[in-house]
N, C-alpha and C positions, 0 to 999 in steps of 0.2 A: 121351640118357641114357647112352650108352656113354662119352662124354667125362666126365660127372659121376662115373660109377662108376670110371673110371680115376683121376680126381683123388683120390677118397676112398681108393682102393686104395693109392696112394703115400703118403698122409698117415699119420704116426705119432702116438701119443698125446702125445709131448712137443712136437708142432708141426712137426717136421722132415718133409721129403719125400725119398723115394728117387728116383733118376733113372729107374728102371724097376722092374718086379716083381723082387724079390730083388736089386736093384741097389745101387750105392754111395749113401751118404747124405751130402749136403752142401748148401750154400746154392744151388747151381745148380738143384737140384730144386725148392726153394721158389720161386725166380725163374721157372722154366719154368711151374710150376703157376699162379703169380699172373698171368703174362702171358697164358697160354692162356685161363684162366678169365675174365679181364677182357675180352680181345678177342672172346670168344665169348658173353659175357653170362651165364655160369653161376656166377659167383663168389658164395659165401655166407659168412656169418660162421662157420658150423659147419665148412665145408670148411677154414678156416684157423684153427681153434681152437688157441691157444697158439703159432702160428707167429711172430707178431711178437716174442714174448719169446724164442723159440728163436733167431731170427736175431740179435736184439740181443745175446744171450749169446756170439755169435761175434766180437764186437768185442774187439780185443786191447789190451794196455797201450800199444801204439804209436798206436792210433787207427783203423787200418784193420781189416778183417775177414778172418778165416781161413775155411777151408772148413767148419769145424765148431768147437765150443767147444774152446779149448786149442791151436789150431794157429796157424801164423804168418800175419801179415797179408799179403795178396796182392791185386794189382790186380783180377784177374778176379772173385775172390770178393767183393771189396769193392763193385764195381759191382753185382753180382747182389744182394747184401745190401741196399744202399741203395735200389735200384729196387724191391725187394720191399717194403720198409718204407713207401715212398711209396705204392705201390698198396694197401697195407693200412691206410694212415693211422696208422702206428705209429712215426713218426720221433721222437716225444717220448721214446722209450725209450733213445735212444743219446746219446753225448757227441759232439755235432756239431762243436764247436770243436776237439776233439782229432782228429777225422776230417779236418777241413780242414787242420790242421797237418801231418798225415801225408801227405795228398794233394799239397800244394804242394811238399813236399820230395822227391817222386818224379820231378819234372822236373829233368833234369840240365843244369847251366849250360853245359857245353862243347858237348854234342851237340844240345841243344834238345828231344830226345825224352824219353820216360818210361821208367823202370825199373819192373818189376813188384813188386819187393820191395826192402827195404833191402840195400845192398851188392851189388846185382846189376847186370848190364849193361843198357843201353838196348835195347829191342826194339820194332819198329814196331807190333806188335799192341796194345801198351799205349797207343798214340796214342788208341785208343778206350777200353780198359778203365779207364785212369786219366783220360784227357782227358774221358771221358763222365761222370765224377763231378761235374765242375764245373757244368754246367747244373742237375743235380739239387741240388747243394749251394746254388747260387745261389737256386733256387726256395725251398728250405727256409729259408735264412738271411735272405732278403729280408723275411720276416715279422718278424724280430727286429732287422734292421739296414736301416732305410729308406734309408740313404745309398748302398747298393750300386748301381753303375751297371748299366743294362740293356744297355749297348753293348759291354761286354767281360766276359770270364770272369776268374777269379782265377788265371790262369796266363799265360805268354807265348805267345799264339796265333801270332805271327809265327815265333817260334823253333821251334815244333812243325811249322809248315808247311815251314820250311827243312829240318828233318830228313827229313820225308816226301818232299818233292820232290827234294832233292839227294842223299839217302843211301839211300832205299828203293826207287827206281824201277829195275827191271831193264831192261837195254838193249833187249831185244826184247819187252817187255811184262810186265805184272804188277808186284807189289810184294813186298818182302822184309823180313825181320826187321832186318837190318843189312847194310852192304856186305860182299860176299864170300859171302853166303848164297844159297840157291836160292829162286826164286819159288814160291809156292803160293797156292791159293785162300784159305786161312785168312788169311794175312798181307795178301793183296790186299784182302780184304773189310775187315779192321779198320784197315788203313792209310787206306783211303778213308773209312771211317766216322769215324776221328779227324780226317781232313782236313776233313770236313764240319763237325764240331764246332768246329774251330779257325777256320773261316771265318764261321760264323753264330752270332751272339748273339741275344738276345731281340728286339733292335731295330736291329741294324746288321750290316754285313758287313766282314770284313777279309780281303783277298785278296792273297797274296804273288805278285809277278811278273805274268805275263800274265793278263788278265781271263778267258781261256779256262780257267784253272786252277780256276775256281769249279765246285763240285759242288752237288748239291741238298741242302737242309736235311733233317735226319732227326728223328724223334721221339726225345726224350732218354731215354725209358724203354724203348721197344720197338726202337729202332734200325732203323726202316723209314721210307721217305720219308713226309713229312707228308701227302701226298695220299692214300696208302694207309690211314694211320691214320684220317684224316678220313672216308673212305668206310666204314670198318668201324664207326665211331661212329654215322654216319648210318643205316647198315643196322640196327644194334641198336635205334635209336629208331623207325624207320619200317617196318622189315621189308622194305624194297625196296632192290635193288641200284642204287647211283647210278653212272651211267656217267661216266667221266672225259672231259673235253674233249679231242678229238683221238684217242680210243681206237679209233675205227673200229668199234665194236660193243659 
């Protein structure tokens, strides 16, 4: 009940969510609320009243999504917005073709990595925030375009792997925004998350270089490894914790 009360406490009449009590309001709040309520099985229609329309109103003239209505399209907010709309079954409210056009133009030809916004530099973290849009878009667009291949995404997966593996690895461990920057946990997490997306499609794998470069596939909405998402889903159905093979307990 505490989780339900917290969700309702962050929800605003227009459908938006704050990040915390009296906190900032943007699409990250809606995404966090949708993910937590989905994974814990407490999501209700009332909890997300008007949220789909509010998130859809954050789509800009470029096609991506801003943090809130009237702000600039940005990779992180766009991923949060699209994932939220998928969880709420509200993707019919947005212009998907315009979103795809914006997303494909965020991968830079020379570097191979993604920029977060128009006219900005490439940043390793957008390997996930922008790269992660493509499995979601593929899922949505495949219902309208049966000719889409399940083996590849609609961006250059090899080019993104080149940027991550050649430009973002710090010599003594960890990953970075771009060469010359310091390593940190944030960029390490999202460079690896983007690497996973670039290596795994719905029905195939593309691995640049040594086969040992392969990392585990992740859930396209939750960005957690598939085995964890599967265990959570089974727990919600059965009420029993499913032990992983080789977990030791």
